[in-house]
MIDOSE-1310 file (N, C-alpha, C; in nm, 2 decimals, decimal comma, always signed):
residues 175
mple	+1,17/-12,66/-0,42/+1,20/-12,76/-0,34/+1,10/-12,90/-0,39; +1,19/-13,00/-0,37/+1,11/-13,11/-0,45/+0,99/-13,17/-0,33; +0,89/-13,22/-0,40/+0,79/-13,31/-0,31/+0,81/-13,44/-0,26; +0,85/-13,44/-0,14/+0,85/-13,56/-0,07/+0,70/-13,65/-0,05
liid	+0,72/-13,77/-0,10/+0,61/-13,87/-0,09/+0,66/-13,95/+0,03; +0,56/-13,99/+0,14/+0,57/-14,06/+0,24/+0,45/-14,18/+0,22; +0,51/-14,28/+0,19/+0,41/-14,40/+0,15/+0,38/-14,52/+0,27; +0,26/-14,52/+0,30/+0,22/-14,66/+0,39/+0,19/-14,76/+0,30
gynl	+0,33/-14,83/+0,30/+0,34/-14,95/+0,21/+0,21/-15,06/+0,19; +0,18/-15,13/+0,34/+0,09/-15,23/+0,31/-0,06/-15,15/+0,29; -0,08/-15,06/+0,34/-0,20/-14,98/+0,30/-0,22/-14,96/+0,13; -0,09/-14,91/+0,07/-0,12/-14,88/-0,09/-0,16/-15,04/-0,14
irqs	-0,09/-15,15/-0,10/-0,08/-15,28/-0,16/-0,20/-15,32/-0,11; -0,26/-15,31/-0,03/-0,39/-15,37/+0,04/-0,51/-15,31/-0,04; -0,48/-15,17/-0,08/-0,59/-15,10/-0,15/-0,61/-15,14/-0,31; -0,49/-15,17/-0,34/-0,48/-15,20/-0,50/-0,54/-15,36/-0,53
dsls	-0,59/-15,36/-0,63/-0,65/-15,45/-0,69/-0,53/-15,57/-0,72; -0,44/-15,51/-0,84/-0,34/-15,59/-0,88/-0,23/-15,59/-0,77; -0,20/-15,52/-0,68/-0,09/-15,54/-0,62/-0,15/-15,63/-0,50; -0,26/-15,63/-0,43/-0,35/-15,70/-0,32/-0,32/-15,85/-0,38
fvda	-0,36/-15,89/-0,52/-0,34/-16,02/-0,56/-0,22/-16,07/-0,55; -0,12/-15,98/-0,60/+0,04/-16,04/-0,57/+0,06/-16,09/-0,43; +0,02/-15,97/-0,34/+0,07/-16,01/-0,21/-0,03/-16,11/-0,13; -0,15/-16,15/-0,17/-0,21/-16,28/-0,12/-0,14/-16,39/-0,14
rnle	-0,07/-16,41/-0,27/+0,04/-16,53/-0,30/+0,15/-16,52/-0,23; +0,24/-16,40/-0,23/+0,36/-16,40/-0,17/+0,39/-16,26/-0,10; +0,37/-16,24/+0,03/+0,39/-16,11/+0,08/+0,52/-16,04/+0,04; +0,64/-16,11/+0,04/+0,76/-16,04/+0,00/+0,75/-16,01/-0,17
qgre	+0,70/-16,08/-0,22/+0,66/-16,06/-0,38/+0,57/-15,92/-0,39; +0,48/-15,89/-0,31/+0,38/-15,79/-0,29/+0,46/-15,67/-0,26; +0,55/-15,67/-0,18/+0,65/-15,54/-0,15/+0,72/-15,52/-0,24; +0,78/-15,62/-0,30/+0,88/-15,62/-0,42/+0,83/-15,53/-0,56
tlie	+0,71/-15,59/-0,60/+0,60/-15,55/-0,71/+0,61/-15,38/-0,65; +0,54/-15,34/-0,55/+0,51/-15,20/-0,51/+0,67/-15,14/-0,54; +0,74/-15,17/-0,46/+0,88/-15,12/-0,48/+0,92/-15,07/-0,65; +0,93/-15,17/-0,72/+0,95/-15,15/-0,85/+0,87/-15,07/-0,93
rlva	+0,74/-15,08/-0,89/+0,66/-14,96/-0,95/+0,69/-14,80/-0,91; +0,75/-14,82/-0,79/+0,78/-14,66/-0,74/+0,89/-14,62/-0,80; +1,01/-14,72/-0,81/+1,14/-14,72/-0,89/+1,10/-14,65/-1,01; +0,99/-14,71/-1,10/+0,96/-14,64/-1,22/+0,90/-14,50/-1,21
ykki	+0,83/-14,48/-1,11/+0,76/-14,37/-1,09/+0,84/-14,26/-1,07; +0,96/-14,30/-0,96/+1,05/-14,18/-0,93/+1,10/-14,17/-1,06; +1,15/-14,25/-1,13/+1,24/-14,23/-1,28/+1,17/-14,07/-1,35; +1,01/-14,12/-1,34/+0,95/-14,03/-1,45/+0,93/-13,85/-1,37
rghp	+0,91/-13,86/-1,22/+0,87/-13,75/-1,14/+0,98/-13,70/-1,07; +1,07/-13,79/-1,03/+1,19/-13,72/-0,97/+1,17/-13,72/-0,81; +1,01/-13,74/-0,75/+1,03/-13,71/-0,62/+1,07/-13,80/-0,52; +1,16/-13,75/-0,40/+1,19/-13,82/-0,32/+1,07/-13,91/-0,23
itvv	+1,12/-14,06/-0,25/+0,99/-14,12/-0,20/+1,05/-14,23/-0,09; +1,00/-14,22/+0,02/+1,02/-14,32/+0,14/+0,88/-14,40/+0,13; +0,87/-14,53/+0,15/+0,79/-14,62/+0,13/+0,81/-14,69/+0,30; +0,71/-14,70/+0,36/+0,72/-14,78/+0,50/+0,63/-14,90/+0,53
fdgw	+0,70/-15,00/+0,58/+0,62/-15,12/+0,58/+0,63/-15,16/+0,73; +0,52/-15,20/+0,79/+0,51/-15,23/+0,94/+0,64/-15,35/+0,96; +0,71/-15,37/+1,04/+0,80/-15,46/+1,09/+0,79/-15,50/+1,25; +0,68/-15,46/+1,29/+0,68/-15,46/+1,44/+0,66/-15,60/+1,49
gggn	+0,64/-15,71/+1,41/+0,64/-15,84/+1,47/+0,78/-15,93/+1,44; +0,86/-15,86/+1,35/+0,97/-15,90/+1,34/+1,09/-15,90/+1,45; +1,19/-15,93/+1,41/+1,32/-15,97/+1,53/+1,35/-15,83/+1,55; +1,38/-15,73/+1,45/+1,48/-15,61/+1,46/+1,41/-15,51/+1,59
lsst	+1,48/-15,49/+1,68/+1,43/-15,39/+1,77/+1,42/-15,27/+1,73; +1,48/-15,20/+1,62/+1,47/-15,09/+1,56/+1,47/-15,08/+1,40; +1,40/-14,95/+1,39/+1,33/-14,95/+1,25/+1,48/-15,01/+1,16; +1,46/-15,05/+1,05/+1,57/-15,06/+0,95/+1,53/-14,97/+0,81
rtrh	+1,66/-14,90/+0,76/+1,61/-14,82/+0,63/+1,72/-14,87/+0,53; +1,67/-14,89/+0,42/+1,75/-14,93/+0,30/+1,71/-14,84/+0,17; +1,82/-14,84/+0,09/+1,75/-14,77/-0,04/+1,76/-14,86/-0,15; +1,68/-14,86/-0,23/+1,67/-14,96/-0,36/+1,64/-14,88/-0,45
kgiq	+1,73/-14,85/-0,55/+1,73/-14,75/-0,67/+1,68/-14,62/-0,65; +1,70/-14,59/-0,54/+1,66/-14,42/-0,52/+1,53/-14,44/-0,43; +1,49/-14,56/-0,38/+1,35/-14,54/-0,31/+1,39/-14,56/-0,16; +1,38/-14,48/-0,09/+1,40/-14,54/+0,08/+1,29/-14,62/+0,15
vvyt	+1,37/-14,74/+0,18/+1,25/-14,85/+0,22/+1,28/-14,84/+0,36; +1,16/-14,83/+0,46/+1,16/-14,85/+0,61/+1,08/-14,97/+0,64; +1,16/-15,06/+0,72/+1,09/-15,16/+0,79/+1,09/-15,13/+0,93; +0,95/-15,10/+1,00/+0,94/-15,06/+1,15/+1,02/-15,15/+1,24
gkge	+1,06/-15,10/+1,33/+1,12/-15,20/+1,45/+1,01/-15,28/+1,54; +1,06/-15,37/+1,62/+0,95/-15,45/+1,71/+0,89/-15,33/+1,79; +0,75/-15,38/+1,79/+0,65/-15,28/+1,86/+0,61/-15,16/+1,80; +0,64/-15,13/+1,68/+0,63/-15,01/+1,61/+0,55/-15,04/+1,50
tade	+0,44/-14,96/+1,46/+0,36/-14,98/+1,35/+0,43/-14,84/+1,23; +0,37/-14,93/+1,09/+0,42/-14,80/+1,00/+0,34/-14,66/+1,04; +0,22/-14,68/+1,08/+0,11/-14,55/+1,12/+0,20/-14,46/+1,18; +0,27/-14,52/+1,31/+0,33/-14,45/+1,44/+0,49/-14,39/+1,35
wiqr	+0,55/-14,47/+1,29/+0,64/-14,41/+1,21/+0,64/-14,29/+1,13; +0,53/-14,31/+1,06/+0,46/-14,20/+0,98/+0,43/-14,07/+1,02; +0,38/-14,11/+1,14/+0,32/-13,97/+1,22/+0,43/-13,90/+1,27; +0,55/-13,99/+1,31/+0,65/-13,93/+1,37/+0,73/-13,82/+1,28
rvgg	+0,73/-13,89/+1,13/+0,83/-13,83/+1,05/+0,77/-13,71/+0,97; +0,63/-13,70/+0,96/+0,58/-13,60/+0,91/+0,61/-13,46/+0,96; +0,66/-13,46/+1,09/+0,69/-13,34/+1,17/+0,81/-13,27/+1,08; +0,90/-13,35/+1,03/+0,99/-13,29/+1,00/+1,01/-13,30/+0,83
vryg	+0,88/-13,28/+0,77/+0,90/-13,26/+0,63/+0,82/-13,14/+0,60; +0,88/-13,07/+0,52/+0,84/-12,91/+0,49/+0,76/-12,92/+0,37; +0,78/-12,99/+0,28/+0,69/-12,99/+0,17/+0,68/-13,13/+0,11; +0,56/-13,19/+0,12/+0,52/-13,33/+0,08/+0,37/-13,39/+0,08
avvt	+0,38/-13,48/+0,08/+0,25/-13,58/+0,08/+0,26/-13,68/+0,15; +0,15/-13,75/+0,20/+0,15/-13,87/+0,28/+0,06/-13,98/+0,20; +0,08/-14,08/+0,13/-0,01/-14,18/+0,07/-0,06/-14,29/+0,17; -0,20/-14,26/+0,21/-0,26/-14,39/+0,29/-0,41/-14,35/+0,27
sdre	-0,48/-14,47/+0,30/-0,61/-14,45/+0,31/-0,67/-14,44/+0,47; -0,58/-14,45/+0,54/-0,60/-14,44/+0,71/-0,62/-14,31/+0,75; -0,76/-14,31/+0,78/-0,82/-14,16/+0,79/-0,72/-14,07/+0,91; -0,71/-14,16/+1,02/-0,59/-14,13/+1,13/-0,49/-14,05/+1,08
iqeh	-0,42/-14,11/+0,98/-0,30/-14,08/+0,96/-0,31/-13,96/+0,86; -0,41/-13,93/+0,76/-0,45/-13,85/+0,67/-0,47/-13,72/+0,76; -0,55/-13,73/+0,85/-0,58/-13,64/+0,94/-0,46/-13,57/+1,00; -0,36/-13,64/+1,07/-0,22/-13,59/+1,10/-0,15/-13,53/+1,02
aera	-0,12/-13,60/+0,91/-0,05/-13,52/+0,80/-0,11/-13,37/+0,75; -0,23/-13,37/+0,78/-0,28/-13,25/+0,73/-0,27/-13,14/+0,85; -0,28/-13,20/+0,96/-0,23/-13,08/+1,09/-0,11/-13,03/+1,09; +0,00/-13,14/+1,02/+0,12/-13,11/+1,01/+0,16/-13,01/+0,86
glsa	+0,06/-12,97/+0,82/+0,09/-12,92/+0,68/+0,13/-12,97/+0,59; +0,10/-13,12/+0,56/+0,14/-13,19/+0,43/-0,01/-13,20/+0,37; +0,01/-13,26/+0,25/-0,12/-13,31/+0,18/-0,14/-13,49/+0,22; -0,24/-13,51/+0,21/-0,28/-13,65/+0,23/-0,37/-13,69/+0,12
issd	-0,29/-13,80/+0,03/-0,37/-13,86/-0,07/-0,39/-14,01/-0,05; -0,51/-14,04/-0,09/-0,56/-14,18/-0,07/-0,50/-14,28/-0,18; -0,49/-14,42/-0,10/-0,41/-14,51/-0,20/-0,47/-14,54/-0,31; -0,56/-14,54/-0,32/-0,63/-14,53/-0,46/-0,60/-14,44/-0,52
afer	-0,64/-14,31/-0,53/-0,59/-14,18/-0,58/-0,46/-14,20/-0,64; -0,35/-14,21/-0,52/-0,21/-14,22/-0,58/-0,20/-14,31/-0,66; -0,22/-14,45/-0,66/-0,21/-14,57/-0,74/-0,26/-14,52/-0,90; -0,40/-14,46/-0,92/-0,43/-14,40/-1,04/-0,34/-14,31/-1,12
rmea	-0,28/-14,20/-1,04/-0,20/-14,11/-1,08/-0,09/-14,19/-1,09; +0,00/-14,29/-1,06/+0,12/-14,33/-1,05/+0,09/-14,44/-1,18; -0,01/-14,50/-1,21/-0,01/-14,59/-1,31/-0,05/-14,50/-1,46; -0,10/-14,38/-1,44/-0,11/-14,29/-1,57/+0,02/-14,26/-1,59
alag	+0,08/-14,21/-1,49/+0,23/-14,15/-1,53/+0,31/-14,24/-1,58; +0,32/-14,39/-1,54/+0,40/-14,48/-1,61/+0,34/-14,52/-1,75; +0,23/-14,51/-1,77/+0,17/-14,55/-1,89/+0,18/-14,41/-1,96; +0,22/-14,32/-1,94/+0,26/-14,16/-2,01/+0,12/-14,10/-2,07
dreg	+0,01/-14,12/-1,99/-0,12/-14,09/-2,00/-0,13/-13,95/-1,96; -0,09/-13,87/-2,02/-0,13/-13,72/-1,96/-0,26/-13,69/-1,98; -0,32/-13,71/-2,08/-0,48/-13,71/-2,08/-0,55/-13,77/-1,97; -0,52/-13,90/-1,96/-0,60/-13,98/-1,84/-0,55/-13,88/-1,73
makd	-0,44/-13,84/-1,68/-0,42/-13,77/-1,58/-0,49/-13,61/-1,57; -0,53/-13,56/-1,65/-0,58/-13,42/-1,66/-0,73/-13,46/-1,66; -0,79/-13,57/-1,68/-0,94/-13,61/-1,63/-0,95/-13,66/-1,51; -0,82/-13,73/-1,45/-0,80/-13,79/-1,31/-0,82/-13,67/-1,23
eeew	-0,75/-13,54/-1,27/-0,75/-13,42/-1,20/-0,91/-13,37/-1,15; -0,98/-13,40/-1,24/-1,13/-13,33/-1,22/-1,20/-13,42/-1,10; -1,14/-13,54/-1,09/-1,20/-13,66/-1,01/-1,17/-13,64/-0,85; -1,08/-13,56/-0,81/-1,03/-13,59/-0,68/-1,10/-13,49/-0,59
deee	-1,17/-13,54/-0,50/-1,25/-13,47/-0,40/-1,21/-13,51/-0,24; -1,32/-13,48/-0,17/-1,26/-13,46/-0,02/-1,24/-13,62/+0,01; -1,30/-13,72/-0,04/-1,29/-13,86/-0,01/-1,12/-13,89/-0,03; -1,07/-13,83/-0,11/-0,94/-13,87/-0,17/-0,85/-13,76/-0,08
liep	-0,85/-13,64/-0,09/-0,81/-13,56/-0,01/-0,86/-13,49/+0,10; -0,82/-13,48/+0,19/-0,87/-13,44/+0,31/-0,89/-13,28/+0,32; -0,98/-13,22/+0,31/-1,02/-13,11/+0,25/-1,02/-13,00/+0,39; -0,93/-12,91/+0,39/-0,92/-12,83/+0,51/-1,03/-12,71/+0,53
pkkg	-1,08/-12,68/+0,64/-1,18/-12,59/+0,66/-1,14/-12,47/+0,57; -1,26/-12,41/+0,51/-1,24/-12,29/+0,45/-1,23/-12,16/+0,54; -1,14/-12,07/+0,52/-1,13/-11,94/+0,60/-1,08/-11,85/+0,48; -1,14/-11,71/+0,52/-1,09/-11,59/+0,44/-1,22/-11,57/+0,33
sarq	-1,15/-11,49/+0,24/-1,24/-11,47/+0,10/-1,27/-11,60/+0,05; -1,41/-11,60/-0,01/-1,46/-11,70/-0,10/-1,38/-11,70/-0,24; -1,33/-11,59/-0,25/-1,30/-11,55/-0,39/-1,16/-11,61/-0,41; -1,06/-11,58/-0,29/-0,92/-11,64/-0,35/-0,91/-11,79/-0,24
lskk	-0,83/-11,85/-0,31/-0,81/-11,98/-0,26/-0,71/-11,99/-0,10; -0,75/-12,05/-0,03/-0,65/-12,05/+0,09/-0,52/-12,10/+0,06; -0,44/-12,08/+0,15/-0,29/-12,12/+0,13/-0,30/-12,27/+0,13; -0,37/-12,33/+0,22/-0,34/-12,48/+0,22/-0,40/-12,54/+0,06
ekkr	-0,50/-12,46/+0,05/-0,58/-12,52/-0,09/-0,46/-12,47/-0,22; -0,42/-12,37/-0,23/-0,32/-12,34/-0,32/-0,19/-12,46/-0,31; -0,15/-12,48/-0,19/-0,06/-12,58/-0,17/-0,09/-12,70/-0,22; -0,21/-12,77/-0,18/-0,26/-12,86/-0,23/-0,27/-12,90/-0,34
rail	-0,33/-12,79/-0,44/-0,35/-12,80/-0,58/-0,17/-12,82/-0,65; -0,08/-12,75/-0,60/+0,02/-12,74/-0,65/+0,09/-12,91/-0,62; +0,08/-12,96/-0,53/+0,11/-13,09/-0,50/+0,07/-13,19/-0,60; -0,08/-13,18/-0,65/-0,17/-13,23/-0,73/-0,09/-13,22/-0,85
ekl	-0,04/-13,12/-0,91/+0,01/-13,06/-1,03/+0,13/-13,18/-1,04; +0,21/-13,18/-0,94/+0,32/-13,25/-0,94/+0,33/-13,38/-0,94; +0,20/-13,44/-0,88/+0,22/-13,59/-0,91/+0,21/-13,66/-1,04
């Protein structure tokens, strides 16, 4: 089963030093730069990717979805935020992860059984994959902590990993 990624687009852009610099000069160019990086990442990893941007102030009454080189791009409708769209969507995903640094969305994703990955952590993994830096990815694996992934409460035997922890680790290995 492929790992589905749902990405809070503006959150990722604004958490990234390089993307936020481009975004500050030109909003559309910031989105396009992120989408092109995601296209390149998808070619390497093959994960289905949906990136969601706030369109609540725009003229469209409902969300618009387009595909760009295999990436699903969603602009939310008038009066709807990307956060609300993502919260609705996670209920329909069986195996995936939400990329955002928004704590509320991370917690919602965890309650729905998905992993939550901070924007900073995902960007590091994406850039390492794009650079072909397998060694860097192995080192980065050791740096994942509860700030980057919400750690579910531990239950059961201390010797065995919980089902959620096993699932979280499997997802991290696929990124």
